[in-house]
C-alpha positions as CSV (number, residue, x, y, z in Angstrom):
1,M,-0.1,0.0,-0.1
2,T,2.8,2.2,0.8
3,D,4.5,1.5,-2.5
4,S,1.4,2.2,-4.3
5,K,0.9,5.6,-2.6
6,E,4.8,6.6,-3.3
7,N,4.4,5.5,-6.8
8,N,1.0,7.7,-7.3
9,M,2.8,10.7,-5.7
10,K,5.8,10.3,-7.8
11,R,3.5,9.8,-11.3
12,G,1.9,12.9,-9.8
13,L,5.0,15.1,-10.0
14,F,6.2,13.8,-13.5
15,A,2.5,14.2,-14.8
16,Q,2.4,17.8,-13.9
17,A,5.8,18.3,-15.2
18,I,4.6,16.5,-18.6
19,Q,1.6,19.0,-18.7
20,Y,3.8,22.0,-18.1
21,G,6.2,20.7,-20.7
22,L,3.5,20.3,-23.3
23,V,2.1,23.8,-22.8
24,K,5.6,25.3,-22.9
25,I,6.2,23.3,-26.4
26,A,3.1,24.6,-27.9
27,S,4.1,28.3,-26.4
28,M,7.3,27.7,-28.3
29,A,6.2,26.5,-31.3
30,A,4.9,29.9,-32.4
31,P,8.5,31.6,-32.3
32,L,10.1,28.5,-34.1
33,I,7.7,28.6,-36.7
34,L,7.9,32.5,-37.1
35,A,11.7,32.5,-36.8
36,P,12.0,32.3,-40.5
37,I,10.1,35.3,-40.9
38,L,11.7,37.5,-38.4
39,T,15.2,36.2,-39.6
40,H,14.1,37.4,-43.3
41,Y,13.0,40.8,-42.0
42,L,15.6,41.6,-39.3
43,T,19.2,41.9,-40.3
44,P,21.8,40.3,-37.9
45,S,22.4,43.9,-36.6
46,D,18.9,44.2,-35.8
47,Y,19.0,41.1,-33.7
48,G,22.0,42.4,-32.0
49,V,20.1,45.3,-30.8
50,V,17.4,43.1,-29.4
51,V,20.1,41.3,-27.6
52,L,21.2,44.7,-25.9
53,F,17.6,45.1,-24.6
54,D,17.2,41.5,-23.6
55,I,20.6,42.0,-21.6
56,A,19.4,45.1,-19.9
57,F,16.2,43.6,-19.0
58,Q,17.5,40.4,-17.7
59,V,20.0,42.0,-15.5
60,T,17.7,45.3,-14.1
61,G,14.6,42.8,-13.5
62,P,15.7,41.3,-10.4
63,L,16.8,44.7,-9.0
64,V,13.0,45.7,-9.2
65,G,11.4,42.4,-8.5
66,F,14.1,41.8,-5.5
67,G,13.4,38.2,-5.7
68,L,9.9,38.9,-3.9
69,Q,8.0,36.3,-6.3
70,S,10.3,33.6,-4.4
71,A,9.3,35.1,-1.3
72,I,5.6,34.7,-2.0
73,R,6.3,31.1,-3.3
74,R,7.9,30.1,-0.1
75,R,5.4,31.9,2.5
76,Y,2.6,30.2,0.8
77,F,3.2,27.0,2.8
78,D,3.6,29.2,6.1
79,L,0.6,31.4,6.3
80,N,-3.1,31.3,6.2
81,R,-5.2,32.8,3.4
82,A,-5.6,36.3,5.2
83,E,-2.1,36.4,6.3
84,F,-1.0,35.4,2.6
85,S,-3.2,37.9,0.9
86,R,-1.6,40.6,3.2
87,Y,1.9,39.3,2.5
88,V,1.2,39.4,-1.3
89,L,-0.3,43.1,-1.3
90,S,2.7,44.4,0.7
91,T,5.2,42.9,-1.7
92,F,3.4,45.0,-4.4
93,L,3.7,48.1,-2.6
94,T,7.4,47.4,-2.1
95,V,7.8,46.6,-5.9
96,T,6.1,49.9,-6.9
97,S,8.5,51.9,-4.6
98,L,11.5,50.0,-6.3
99,L,10.2,50.8,-9.7
100,A,10.0,54.5,-9.1
101,V,13.6,54.4,-7.9
102,F,14.6,52.6,-11.2
103,T,12.7,55.3,-13.2
104,I,14.8,57.9,-11.7
105,L,17.9,56.1,-12.4
106,V,17.0,55.9,-16.1
107,S,16.3,59.5,-16.4
108,I,19.7,60.1,-14.8
109,V,21.6,57.7,-17.2
110,N,19.4,59.2,-20.2
111,A,20.7,62.8,-19.3
112,F,24.3,61.7,-19.3
113,I,24.6,58.9,-22.2
114,P,22.9,60.1,-25.3
115,S,23.1,56.6,-27.4
116,I,24.6,53.2,-26.9
117,H,25.8,51.4,-30.3
118,G,23.7,54.0,-32.2
119,V,20.7,53.2,-30.0
120,P,18.9,56.4,-28.5
121,S,19.2,56.0,-24.6
122,Y,15.6,57.3,-24.3
123,W,14.4,53.7,-25.3
124,A,15.7,52.5,-22.0
125,Y,12.4,53.9,-20.5
126,V,10.5,50.7,-22.3
127,L,12.2,48.7,-19.5
128,V,9.9,50.5,-16.7
129,P,6.5,49.1,-18.0
130,W,8.3,46.0,-19.3
131,I,9.9,45.1,-15.8
132,G,6.7,46.3,-13.7
133,S,4.4,43.9,-15.9
134,Q,6.7,41.1,-15.9
135,Y,6.5,41.1,-12.2
136,V,2.6,41.2,-12.2
137,N,2.6,38.4,-14.5
138,S,5.0,36.4,-12.5
139,V,3.0,36.8,-9.4
140,A,0.0,35.5,-11.3
141,T,1.8,32.6,-12.6
142,S,3.2,31.7,-9.2
143,F,-0.5,31.3,-8.1
144,Y,-1.1,28.8,-10.7
145,Q,2.3,27.1,-9.8
146,L,1.0,26.8,-6.2
147,E,-2.3,25.8,-7.1
148,R,-0.7,23.0,-9.4
149,R,-2.8,24.1,-12.3
150,P,-0.3,23.7,-15.2
151,L,-2.9,24.1,-17.8
152,S,-3.8,27.7,-16.7
153,H,0.0,28.4,-15.9
154,G,0.8,27.4,-19.7
155,L,-2.1,29.7,-21.0
156,L,-0.9,32.7,-19.2
157,T,2.9,32.2,-20.2
158,G,2.2,31.1,-23.4
159,G,-0.5,33.9,-24.1
160,V,2.3,36.6,-23.5
161,T,4.7,34.7,-26.0
162,L,2.1,34.4,-28.7
163,L,0.9,38.0,-28.3
164,N,4.5,39.3,-28.1
165,L,5.3,37.7,-31.6
166,C,2.1,38.6,-33.4
167,L,2.6,42.2,-32.3
168,S,6.2,41.8,-33.4
169,L,5.3,40.7,-36.7
170,L,2.8,43.4,-37.3
171,L,5.0,46.1,-36.3
172,V,8.3,44.7,-38.0
173,I,6.4,43.8,-41.2
174,Q,3.5,46.0,-41.4
175,F,5.0,49.1,-40.4
176,D,8.4,48.3,-41.3
177,L,9.8,49.1,-37.6
178,H,12.9,47.0,-37.6
179,W,14.2,46.3,-34.1
180,Q,11.9,49.0,-32.9
181,G,9.0,47.0,-33.8
182,R,10.5,43.7,-32.0
183,I,11.1,45.6,-28.7
184,A,7.6,47.5,-28.9
185,G,6.1,44.3,-29.4
186,Q,7.6,42.6,-26.3
187,V,6.4,45.5,-24.1
188,L,3.1,45.7,-25.3
189,A,2.3,41.9,-25.0
190,Y,3.5,42.1,-21.3
191,V,1.8,45.2,-20.4
192,L,-1.6,43.8,-21.9
193,F,-1.2,40.6,-20.0
194,A,-0.4,42.2,-16.7
195,C,-3.7,43.7,-16.8
196,A,-5.3,40.0,-17.0
197,S,-3.0,39.2,-14.5
198,F,-4.0,41.8,-12.0
199,F,-7.5,40.6,-12.0
200,I,-6.3,37.0,-11.4
201,I,-4.3,38.0,-8.4
202,N,-7.0,40.4,-7.2
203,S,-9.6,37.5,-7.1
204,R,-7.3,35.5,-4.7
205,L,-7.1,38.1,-2.3
206,E,-9.0,37.9,0.9
207,R,-10.9,41.5,2.1
208,P,-10.4,43.5,3.8
209,L,-7.1,44.4,1.8
210,R,-4.4,45.2,4.2
211,I,-0.7,46.1,3.9
212,S,2.0,45.2,6.4
213,M,5.5,46.9,6.8
214,A,6.6,43.8,8.7
215,D,5.6,41.6,5.7
216,S,7.3,44.0,3.4
217,R,10.7,43.6,5.3
218,D,10.1,39.8,5.3
219,A,10.0,39.6,2.0
220,L,12.8,41.8,1.2
221,S,14.8,40.0,3.8
222,Y,14.0,36.7,1.8
223,G,14.4,38.1,-1.6
224,A,17.4,40.2,-1.0
225,Q,19.6,36.9,-0.5
226,L,18.2,35.9,-3.7
227,V,18.9,39.0,-5.7
228,P,22.7,38.5,-6.0
229,Y,22.3,34.8,-7.1
230,S,19.6,35.9,-9.7
231,I,21.5,38.7,-11.0
232,L,24.9,36.8,-11.2
233,E,23.1,33.8,-12.8
234,R,21.6,36.1,-15.5
235,I,25.1,37.9,-16.0
236,V,26.6,34.5,-16.5
237,A,24.0,33.4,-19.0
238,L,24.4,36.9,-20.9
239,T,28.0,37.8,-20.5
240,D,28.9,36.0,-23.6
241,R,26.6,38.1,-25.7
242,A,27.7,41.1,-24.3
243,V,31.3,40.6,-24.9
244,I,30.8,39.3,-28.4
245,V,28.9,42.9,-28.9
246,A,31.9,44.6,-27.8
247,Y,34.4,42.6,-29.7
248,V,32.8,41.4,-32.8
249,G,29.8,43.6,-33.4
250,L,26.1,43.5,-33.3
251,A,25.6,41.0,-36.2
252,A,27.9,38.4,-34.6
253,A,25.6,38.7,-31.6
254,G,22.6,38.4,-33.4
255,I,23.7,35.1,-35.1
256,Y,25.0,33.9,-31.6
257,A,21.7,34.8,-29.8
258,L,19.8,32.7,-32.5
259,G,22.1,29.7,-31.7
260,S,21.3,30.1,-28.1
261,Q,17.5,30.3,-28.7
262,L,17.7,27.1,-30.5
263,A,19.8,25.5,-27.6
264,A,17.2,26.9,-25.3
265,L,14.7,24.1,-26.1
266,L,16.5,22.2,-23.9
267,V,15.7,24.2,-20.9
268,V,12.0,23.8,-21.9
269,A,12.1,20.2,-20.2
270,S,14.0,21.3,-17.2
271,D,11.9,24.5,-16.4
272,S,8.6,22.5,-16.9
273,F,10.0,20.1,-14.2
274,S,10.9,23.0,-11.9
275,L,7.6,24.5,-12.2
276,S,6.0,21.4,-10.5
277,W,9.2,20.3,-8.8
278,Q,9.4,23.4,-6.4
279,P,6.2,23.4,-4.5
280,W,6.3,19.4,-4.8
281,L,9.6,19.5,-3.0
282,F,8.9,22.1,-0.5
283,E,5.7,20.3,0.6
284,R,7.6,16.9,1.2
285,L,10.7,18.5,3.0
286,K,8.1,20.2,5.1
287,R,6.4,17.0,6.1
288,N,10.0,15.6,6.9
289,R,9.3,12.1,6.1
290,I,12.0,9.2,5.2
291,I,9.6,8.3,2.4
292,D,9.5,11.9,1.1
293,R,13.3,12.0,1.2
294,Q,13.4,8.9,-0.8
295,Q,10.8,10.2,-3.5
296,V,13.0,13.4,-3.6
297,K,16.1,11.6,-4.5
298,R,14.7,9.3,-7.1
299,A,13.0,12.2,-8.8
300,L,16.4,14.2,-8.9
301,L,18.3,11.3,-10.4
302,S,15.2,10.6,-13.0
303,V,15.1,14.1,-14.2
304,S,19.1,14.4,-14.4
305,L,19.0,11.5,-16.9
306,L,16.3,13.1,-18.7
307,V,17.9,16.3,-19.3
308,V,21.1,14.4,-20.5
309,L,19.0,12.4,-23.0
310,G,17.4,15.5,-24.2
311,A,20.8,17.3,-24.9
312,I,22.1,14.3,-26.7
313,I,18.6,14.3,-29.1
314,L,18.9,18.2,-29.5
315,I,22.6,17.9,-30.6
316,W,21.8,15.1,-33.0
317,L,18.6,16.3,-34.7
318,G,19.0,20.3,-34.2
319,P,21.2,21.2,-37.0
320,P,19.6,19.3,-40.0
321,I,15.9,20.3,-38.8
322,F,16.5,23.8,-38.1
323,S,18.7,24.4,-41.5
324,L,15.5,23.6,-43.3
325,V,13.5,26.7,-41.8
326,I,16.0,29.3,-40.8
327,D,17.2,31.9,-43.2
328,S,20.8,31.0,-44.7
329,R,22.1,34.1,-43.2
330,Y,22.3,32.5,-39.6
331,N,23.7,29.1,-40.9
332,E,26.7,29.7,-38.8
333,A,24.6,29.8,-35.6
334,Y,24.7,25.9,-35.8
335,T,28.5,25.7,-35.2
336,V,28.0,26.7,-31.6
337,L,24.9,24.7,-31.0
338,P,26.4,21.4,-29.6
339,I,28.5,23.5,-27.1
340,L,25.5,25.7,-25.9
341,V,23.2,22.6,-25.6
342,V,25.9,20.9,-23.2
343,A,26.2,24.3,-21.4
344,L,22.4,24.5,-20.8
345,M,22.3,21.1,-19.8
346,F,24.8,21.9,-16.8
347,R,22.8,24.9,-16.1
348,S,19.4,22.9,-16.1
349,I,20.4,20.4,-13.6
350,S,22.0,23.3,-11.4
351,R,18.7,25.0,-11.3
352,I,16.7,22.0,-10.1
353,L,19.4,21.2,-7.5
354,S,19.0,25.0,-6.3
355,A,15.7,24.4,-5.0
356,I,16.8,22.3,-2.2
357,V,19.2,25.3,-0.9
358,M,16.2,27.6,-1.5
359,F,14.1,25.5,0.9
360,E,17.0,25.2,3.6
361,G,16.6,29.1,3.8
362,S,19.9,30.7,3.5
363,M,20.9,32.1,-0.5
364,R,24.3,32.6,0.5
365,P,25.7,29.3,-0.9
366,L,23.7,30.1,-4.3
367,S,25.1,33.8,-4.3
368,G,28.7,32.1,-3.9
369,V,28.0,29.7,-6.5
370,A,26.9,32.6,-9.1
371,V,30.0,34.7,-8.0
372,L,32.2,31.8,-9.1
373,G,30.1,31.5,-12.5
374,A,30.3,35.1,-13.2
375,I,34.1,35.1,-12.6
376,V,34.8,32.0,-14.8
377,N,32.7,33.3,-17.5
378,L,33.8,36.8,-17.7
379,T,37.4,35.5,-17.8
380,G,36.9,32.7,-20.3
381,N,34.9,35.3,-22.6
382,L,37.8,37.9,-22.5
383,I,40.5,35.2,-23.2
384,L,38.5,33.5,-25.8
385,V,36.2,35.6,-27.7
386,P,38.9,37.9,-29.0
387,R,40.8,34.6,-30.5
388,H,37.6,32.5,-31.6
389,G,34.7,34.9,-31.8
390,W,31.5,33.1,-30.8
391,K,32.9,29.7,-30.5
392,G,35.1,31.0,-27.6
393,A,31.9,32.6,-26.0
394,A,30.0,29.2,-26.2
395,T,33.2,27.3,-24.8
396,A,33.6,29.9,-21.9
397,T,29.8,29.7,-21.1
398,C,30.2,25.8,-21.0
399,I,33.1,25.9,-18.7
400,A,31.3,28.5,-16.4
401,F,28.1,26.4,-16.0
402,A,29.9,23.3,-15.4
403,S,31.8,24.9,-12.6
404,T,28.5,26.3,-11.2
405,L,27.0,22.8,-11.3
406,L,29.8,21.3,-9.3
407,M,29.6,24.2,-6.7
408,T,25.6,23.9,-6.7
409,C,26.2,20.0,-5.8
410,F,28.6,20.9,-3.0
411,A,25.8,23.6,-1.5
412,V,23.2,21.2,-2.0
413,Y,24.9,18.5,0.1
414,R,25.5,20.8,2.9
415,S,22.0,22.2,2.8
416,W,20.5,18.6,2.7
417,Q,22.9,17.9,6.0
418,K,21.4,20.7,7.9
419,L,17.6,19.6,7.3
420,P,16.0,18.2,10.2
421,R,16.3,14.2,10.7
422,P,13.4,12.8,9.2
423,T,10.8,10.9,11.0
């Protein structure tokens, strides 16, 4: 009877992961289908400008969100509904304040730096609604994740992606706006879906609505530990593109970015598992039973093997399939695909393992891991990119993610030892 119950729980985890994966694959089908169109109308230099904005968004986003989404997901298991509603509303007040500070900083930068690589600096203002809307959307998807509703979660995240691409194609093709249309399409999609996300969040808040400075401080305290890790992890993921822009040019960065996008298909599987994994893991570690610990270990082993298998398949089948639909100007992207797939394989396993450290409560080990990865990645890119171009960037990224995986395993081992002895 116990074995049957254990198997049902395990099947439940992977069943949810499969549901998340199917929805994410469906949401990613649109960009893959439309990629030939975008690569026809956007030059590699246009793609390079899009890369610049993506770097800015990925790095500044955690500074505004401040890890508060993670605090919300963690406290969901500790608070009753009224307390949790107050906690969520308090984090929104905090994010609004941080967003106001960020707007002032953008204004200061805009006053002193007129352009970057020919891009007018006033375009940086689009980051304000982009980041704010992303936070609102992430809280709504967190609710669906915690409620274990993969279809609703996928419809929201996939809807943003689909609308993003439709608006981008309209602005790029119909209005001939080039990279400006691509950026505007992304921002508009996030803003429109943030309006829908607001109603999703509001429907789950218990009245009367209240805020608490103590809750804000708690969320900031938890999130502050995660911010360095989030920023440094994104720096590791984006340093290669920034160095390519500096040493090789925007066109090379655009080609490399497409290769990274194709390699990121591997992340679909790991991210899909993570969406169901984190609440499943937190619930079982909180129950603190021997049978739950055994389930966690088996799930970790199973998903790690699946990620490795996915990497092998993508390296084998990726180039011949993508070459049929992607514009020939981007053919060189396939030369870095195998290296980037291996790099993202290391990253995927590391992200899954890191949830155990998050449950234990101290983010410092993960910040240390991210610092190491950032140093290795930056050093490797500065040495290899001038000599080997984007192949050097891919190699440096692979070495960096391999290093972070080893350090993450060590951090997870120490956190696991600190958990209370199971009953």
